[in-house]
VOGU-3710 file (C-alpha; in Angstrom, 3 decimals, decimal comma):
1> msnekldrrk> 170,776/170,474/79,378  169,423/169,383/82,546  168,492/165,985/81,047  171,918/165,538/79,735  173,462/166,218/83,049  170,792/163,787/84,766  171,817/161,165/82,272  175,607/161,756/82,924  174,895/161,491/86,676  172,838/158,359/86,304
11> kytrmvlkes> 175,690/156,717/84,122  178,075/157,692/86,573  176,173/156,294/89,519  175,606/152,942/87,607  179,320/152,842/86,683  180,483/153,361/90,349  177,858/150,704/91,659  179,093/148,130/89,130  182,670/148,708/89,814  181,953/148,379/93,562
21> lmellkekpi> 180,143/145,253/93,169  182,864/143,717/91,162  185,525/144,838/93,786  183,557/142,950/96,329  183,069/139,906/94,192  186,920/139,578/94,145  186,623/138,621/97,870  183,552/136,885/98,480  180,462/135,350/96,877  177,502/137,403/95,725
31> aaitvkeice> 175,173/135,814/98,468  177,538/137,304/101,082  177,460/140,692/99,708  174,933/143,315/100,845  173,594/146,375/99,431  174,967/148,342/102,223  178,474/147,170/101,520  178,190/148,230/97,751  177,056/151,567/98,825  179,815/152,068/101,266
41> vadinrstfy> 182,333/151,150/98,627  180,674/153,224/96,118  180,082/156,226/98,418  176,424/156,411/97,464  173,503/156,021/99,903  171,091/153,154/99,701  168,116/155,141/98,294  170,198/156,175/95,378  171,228/152,363/94,973  167,477/151,379/94,991
51> shfadhyall> 166,662/154,097/92,495  168,661/152,156/89,967  168,430/148,491/90,990  165,972/146,312/92,978  168,978/144,555/94,811  172,459/143,533/94,225  171,399/140,534/92,163  169,790/142,995/89,694  172,915/144,837/89,549  174,975/141,596/88,904
61> aqieeeliyd> 172,296/140,725/86,189  172,989/144,087/84,585  176,750/143,535/84,454  176,341/140,089/83,017  173,899/141,383/80,366  176,010/144,016/79,409  179,111/141,695/78,958  176,958/139,123/76,924  175,544/141,761/74,823  179,197/143,359/74,156
71> lneylnqinl> 180,557/139,830/73,328  177,796/139,196/70,880  178,215/142,661/69,203  182,045/142,007/69,196  181,580/138,699/67,307  178,891/140,032/64,961  181,367/142,850/63,747  183,849/139,827/62,708  183,111/138,619/59,274  181,829/135,347/60,264
81> nadtealqit> 180,876/132,955/57,643  180,620/129,092/56,879  184,241/129,262/55,881  185,347/130,809/59,005  187,371/128,215/60,950  186,620/127,323/64,479  190,132/128,320/65,225  189,716/131,890/64,068  186,563/132,258/65,922  187,865/130,565/69,170
91> ekiieyvavn> 190,934/133,061/68,995  188,573/136,111/68,630  186,607/134,919/71,774  189,809/134,522/73,700  190,950/137,912/72,617  187,879/139,433/73,890  188,284/137,677/77,339  191,780/138,929/77,378  190,625/142,580/76,829  187,982/142,030/79,366
101> kdvcqillse> 190,080/139,875/81,666  189,154/141,442/85,007  185,395/141,297/84,571  185,609/137,826/82,852  187,726/136,426/85,480  185,352/137,734/88,246  182,145/136,526/86,414  183,606/133,017/85,832  184,784/132,556/89,366  183,465/130,345/92,041
111> hldsaflkrv> 181,979/133,457/93,626  178,990/133,296/91,329  176,301/130,877/90,357  176,328/129,046/87,093  173,657/131,365/85,251  176,245/133,643/83,726  178,260/130,519/82,687  175,239/129,151/80,974  174,690/132,165/78,972  178,455/132,125/77,897
121> vtvahdytvk> 177,900/128,334/76,801  175,070/129,490/74,570  177,135/132,225/73,004  180,182/129,991/72,566  177,819/127,157/71,104  176,131/129,472/68,557  179,543/130,810/67,220  181,793/127,917/67,361  180,816/124,350/68,377  177,349/124,350/66,464
131> slidsknlee> 179,280/124,666/62,919  182,132/122,250/64,092  179,578/119,614/65,167  177,355/120,112/62,115  180,502/119,629/59,915  181,094/116,272/61,655  177,458/115,053/60,976  177,097/113,849/64,484  173,864/112,361/65,716  171,615/114,872/67,533
141> dlssyaslfa> 172,106/113,054/70,872  175,749/112,704/70,422  176,222/116,322/69,339  174,836/117,627/72,488  177,146/115,841/74,499  180,022/116,888/72,182  179,047/120,269/72,399  178,955/120,211/76,193  182,225/118,678/76,495  183,938/121,085/74,078
151> iygsihvieh> 182,374/124,268/75,469  182,880/123,533/79,319  186,268/122,181/78,681  187,331/125,300/76,821  185,790/127,591/79,522  187,839/125,870/82,124  191,005/126,097/80,079  190,240/129,780/79,719  189,745/130,260/83,222  192,928/128,407/84,046
161> wlkngmdksp> 194,586/130,634/81,653  193,364/133,889/83,461  194,390/132,647/86,795  197,891/131,993/85,338  198,316/135,416/84,039  197,378/134,769/80,458  200,676/132,954/80,054  200,035/132,126/76,267  198,790/134,272/73,626  195,109/134,146/72,443
171> gelaeittkl> 196,205/132,357/69,305  198,202/129,750/71,246  195,318/129,183/73,581  192,864/128,979/70,524  195,110/126,295/68,979  195,167/124,183/72,148  191,425/124,414/72,783  190,667/123,794/69,079  193,073/120,726/68,946  191,466/119,266/72,105
181> tnnglngl> 187,801/119,844/70,733  188,710/118,403/67,505  190,974/115,465/68,337  190,765/115,140/72,224  194,016/114,178/73,997  195,271/112,341/70,898  195,352/115,767/69,088  198,333/117,060/71,299
//
């Protein structure tokens, strides 16, 4: 019983620390945040913080890792196959972002470096753009440019959508990003 109690306390402490960091990231960049500030918001002493994380960057890395893992698990549960259209996959990714809008908006904000964004790009490439580019039979050199263009463009469209209060449904946004990816501005 005491191990279970300890595990619950550990989980609670980590949850509070994560929430506290996310709250601070709404206001300022990670480089301007201190462990002391996180502990004050979490109402936890610094020694407790350091028993869980080496520093605030390690805490952020844990949050990012959990989100990427969760996104991969979510996408793996969808019955994806060669016949699954890019539109359907894109809509599922956007639905995931909508459900996790608060954390996604913070992690995609200008307050963080691009390491998380690069990991999101890898996930997006693996699930959507790779099959689209393969189906177009593009040269390897051209496909890497096309992939970067499609993914970064889509991510910035999603960021804009989050900032505008998700003014379109995930399906509508997926349709816009898929049309732009497939046909550029001529597709609208």
